N, C-alpha and C positions, 0 to 999 in steps of 0.2 A: 171141565178141562182135565185131561189126564195128568197124573203125577209127574210123568216124564216131561210133559210140555211145561209144567210149572217149574220144574228143575232147570230146564233149558232157558226159560225166560228170566228166572232168578239169576242164572249165570250171566245173562246179558247185562244185568245191573252191575254185577261184579266186574265185568269187562270194562264198563264205563268208569267205575270207581277207581280201578287200577290206573286207567288213563289219566284221571283227574289227580290222582295221588302222585304219580311219578312221571307224568308227561309221556308215557309210552308203555310198551310191554303188553298192555291189555289186548291189543289187536292180535297178538300171537295165540291167544286162547280162542278166538272166534271160530276158526275152522274146526278144532277138536270138539267144541261144544256143539256145533251144528251137526257134525258127523256122528259123534258117539252118543250124544244125548237126544238130539232131535231127529236122528236118522236121515239126515240129508245126504244125498250122493256126493262124494268128495269133489268132483269137478264143479257141480252146482254150488257146493258149500264155499268154494273159493270165490265164486261170483258174488254170492250173498255177502261174504266177508268184505269184499271191496266196497260194497254199498254201506255196510255198517261202519267200517273203519273210516271211510271217506266222510260220511255224514257226521259221525261223532268227533272226528278230528277237526272238521270245519267249525263246529260249535265251540270246541276247545280253543281254536285259534283266535276267536273273537276277543277273548280276555287279553291275549298277548297284543292284539292289534290296538286295543284301547290304551295299553301301557306303552305303545310304540316300541314293542319288542319283536317286530317282524321286519326283516330286511328284504324288501320286495325285489330289489335288483338281483340279490343273490338267489332268491327263490326262482326268479325267471331264468337265470343262467343255468341253474341246476335242473329245473323242472322240464325245460323244453325237450332234451333228449330222453328224460324219464317218461314224459307223456307219450312220446312216439313209441318207445319200447313197450310200455305196458299196454297200450291200445293194440299194437300189432300182435303182441303175445296172446292177448285174449281173443282177438278177432281171427287170427290165422294159426298161430303155433299150437295152442291148446287143443282146438278142434282137430288139428292135423295129426296129433299124437296117436300112434297105433294102439290098439287094444287086442292082445297084450303088447306091452312095450317091447319085450323080447322074451325068448325062450331058449333054454339050454337043455336039450333032451326032453324029458317029461316035465321039467320045471319051468313054469311060466310066471312072469311078473306082470300083473294086470296094470292097466293105466291108473286106476284108482289107488292101487297099492303104491305105485311109483310116486304119485303126487304126495301121498301121505308120508312116505319115507323121506322124500326131499324136504317136505315141510318140517318133519322132525329134526332133520339136520340143521335147518335154519333156526329152529327152536334151541338147539344145543349151542349154536353160535350166539344167539340172543342171550341165553342164560349166562354164558361166559362173560359177555359184555356187562351184564348187570351185577354179577357176583364179584368180579375182580375189583380190587381197590384202586381206583383211578388216582394217580399221583401227578397227573399232568398239570402244569401251571395254568391257572385261570387267565384267559385273555382279558386284557384291560378293556373296560366298557367303552373307552374313548379311542381305542386303537383303530387305525384305518383299515377298512376291508381291503384285502389283497386277493385278487382272483388268479387262480391257476386254471385257466380255461380248459386246456385239454384234459387234465385230471378230473375236474368238476364234471365235464361232459361225460367222460368215461364212467365215473361213479354213478352219475344219474342214469345212464343207460343200463348198467348192471342192476341197480336197485329197481328200475322199471321192469326189467326182465324177471327178477325174483318176485316182485309184487304181482306181476301178471300170472305167474305159474302157481304160486301158493296163496295169493290173496291176503298177504300180510302187508302192513303199511311200510315196514322197513325203517322205522325210526332209529333202531339201533345201528343201522348203517349210515343213515343220513346225517344224524347229529355229529358223529365223529368227523365226517367229511366236511361239514360246514365249519367246525372248529379248527380242523387242521389245514384245510385247503382254502377256505375263505377268511380264516382268522376271526370268526365271529365269537363274541363272548357267549358263555354257555346259555344264559337265559334267552338271548336273542336267537341262538341256534335252535333251541327247543320250540320257540314260537314260529320261526321260519319253517322248521321241519313239519310242524302240524299243518301249516298251510299247504306245503308241498304234498304231504301225504293225502290231505283232503282232495286236492285237485287231481292228482294222478290216479287215486283210487276210484273216484267217481268217473273219470274219463275211461279208465280201464273197464269199469262196469258197463259203460255204453257199448263196448265191444261184445258184451254177452247178451244184451237185450234181445237180439235177433236169433241167438244161438241156443238159449236156455229157456225152459219153461219157468217163469218167475212166479212164485207164490207171494204176491204183493202184500196180502193181509198179514201173513206170518212175518215177512221181512220188515214191514213198517212197525209192527208191534215190537219186534226184537230190537230194531234200531232206536225206537222211542225210549225203550227201557235202558238201553246203553247210554243214550244222551242224558237221561235222568241220573244215571250212575256217575257221569262225569261231573255233574254239579255237586253230587254228594262227596265225591272224591276230592274236588277242589276245596270244599269246606273242611274236610277232615285233614287235608294236607298241612294246615296250620298247626295241628295238634300232634302229628305223628312225625317221628324222626325219619326223614327221607332216605338217608343212607342205609339204615337198618331195614327199612321197608323194601327198598330196591334190591338189597342183597337177598332178603327172604323170598321175595317174588322170583328172583333169579333161580334160586334152588328149586322152587316149585315148577318153574318152566323146564328146568333140567330134568326133573322127575317125569314130567309130562312127555318130554321128547323121548326119553328112554322107554316109557310105557308104549308110545305109539310105534316105535321101532320093534319092540318086542311083540306087540299085538299083530303087526302087519307081516313080520318076517319069520317070527319064531312060533308063536302060538296059533298056527293056522290049521 
């Protein structure tokens, strides 16, 4: 096996470790690893990412289920519009995007470049969410869940659209929505988020099966290593300061986002 492939599969373990350590964030690295290390075409990489993120999050959610830290009713209310949005995006919107996306004179923006730049913007938003010092009051574990149906449905649709385009799980968008709109306590919001991410990512991937040439051998190896990583991360989480880790990972994601924008738009 080539060194580049080994680096890519080693990165798959790191993605899982980060998910196990901080309950999110790792999925934001999947597309860059697939594109820049394993040389997967960007549109196909977003499809692979949906499968990797969905499978890994599903395994991670089992731990929260056992601890009764998943609110299934909230997950259903949030997930239905998200499921619809991500499936339709992968099935119809992404294949329908023109290539190039647009041109101004002799300057053209290719479809693959547009997807990577949009992905980088999402990474910048994710990094801000992880870096900033959250001072929001923790919701009481026994507080009653309160649904704001229109806002939850709207948020679910937006997250589904973003997930469909860039292949990221969207946990950095889902968790705040569950805490603020459904009044879930943080731990239950994380567990519920993992279940939502798993379901909508895997459903989104179904929209790609007929449209993309899937290398199942590579995809299953990558996913298996990522799942291995989430177990390692969960074990390490008891020994590492979560706040410091999340902030440090946020700075890393910020640097990656800036690098992608620079590579795609400047150093061409």
